[in-house]
C-alpha positions in Angstrom: 5.7 -98.0 12.3 9.3 -96.9 11.6 9.8 -92.5 11.7 12.8 -91.1 11.0 13.9 -88.3 13.2 16.2 -86.4 12.2 13.0 -85.4 9.1 13.1 -81.7 9.2 10.3 -80.3 10.0 8.8 -77.6 7.0 5.9 -74.7 7.6 2.9 -74.3 5.5 5.1 -72.1 3.1 7.7 -74.8 2.6 10.5 -73.2 4.6 12.3 -75.8 7.3 11.1 -74.5 10.7 13.5 -73.7 12.9 14.4 -72.6 17.2 16.2 -70.1 18.4 19.8 -72.0 20.7 21.3 -68.5 21.4 20.7 -65.1 21.0 22.1 -64.7 17.6 21.6 -68.5 16.5 18.5 -70.8 15.1 19.3 -74.9 14.2 16.3 -76.7 12.0 13.6 -78.4 14.4 13.5 -81.5 13.9 11.3 -84.1 15.0 13.8 -85.7 16.8 13.7 -82.3 19.0 10.0 -82.0 19.0 9.7 -85.6 20.4 12.3 -85.1 23.1 11.2 -81.5 24.3 7.4 -82.9 24.5 7.9 -86.1 26.9 10.4 -84.7 29.0 8.2 -81.4 29.4 7.0 -80.4 32.5 3.7 -82.3 33.1 1.9 -82.8 37.0 -0.7 -85.1 35.2 2.6 -87.9 35.6 3.0 -89.4 38.1 7.0 -91.0 38.8 6.2 -94.5 36.5 5.0 -92.1 33.7 8.5 -89.5 33.9 10.2 -93.0 33.8 8.3 -94.5 30.3 8.3 -90.8 29.0 12.3 -90.2 30.5 12.9 -93.6 28.5 11.4 -93.7 25.3 13.4 -89.7 25.4 16.9 -91.6 25.4 15.1 -94.2 22.9 14.1 -91.5 20.3 18.0 -89.6 21.3 20.3 -92.8 19.9 18.7 -93.3 16.8 17.4 -91.5 13.5 15.0 -94.1 13.0 12.9 -95.2 15.5 10.8 -97.8 15.5 7.0 -97.7 17.2 3.9 -99.5 17.9 0.8 -97.9 17.4 0.4 -97.3 21.1 3.2 -96.1 21.3 3.3 -93.5 18.6 -0.5 -92.0 19.8 1.0 -91.6 23.4 4.2 -89.4 21.4 1.6 -87.6 19.7 -0.8 -86.7 22.7 2.2 -85.5 24.4 3.6 -83.1 21.3 -0.6 -82.1 21.6 0.2 -81.0 24.9 3.3 -79.1 25.1 4.2 -77.7 21.2 1.6 -75.5 19.1 -1.3 -76.4 16.1 1.5 -76.2 13.7 3.4 -78.5 14.4 1.5 -80.7 16.1 -0.3 -80.7 12.8 2.8 -81.7 11.0 4.1 -84.4 13.3 0.5 -85.9 12.8 1.1 -86.3 9.0 4.3 -87.8 8.9 3.2 -90.3 11.4 -0.2 -91.3 9.3 2.5 -91.3 6.3 4.4 -93.4 8.4 1.2 -95.8 9.5 0.0 -95.9 6.5 3.4 -97.3 5.0 2.9 -100.0 7.6 -0.1 -101.1 6.7 0.8 -101.9 3.0 4.2 -103.8 3.8 1.2 -105.4 6.0 -0.8 -105.9 3.1 1.9 -106.8 1.0 3.1 -109.6 3.3 
C-alpha cells in the first residue's frame, strides 16, 4: 500500500493538529512525524534486531513523501503508533492506513 507521509493530521474538528517545536512555535503534525516518533521511541521490550528494524524503517519513512508498505509493515507501524501516541492520533493513522489498504485492494481487483 502507498502512504503519503506528508499528510497533515486533522482532529475531530477538522483543524490541523500541531506539536510544539519550541517554546513559542508549533508545526503541523504529519504522518511522517507520528511514524518516526513511534518507531524511534524508547522501548525496553525491543531487542537489538527489532531496534535496527525500527531505525531502518524510520530512515525509509523520513526519506520519501510517499512510501510503499506491505500489510505486515503497516500493521507493525500501527502497533508502534498505538503504544506511543494518544487515541486520537492512533485513530487517525488507522483511518489513513485502512483507506490506503482499500485503495490497494481496489487496484489489485481491477488488474
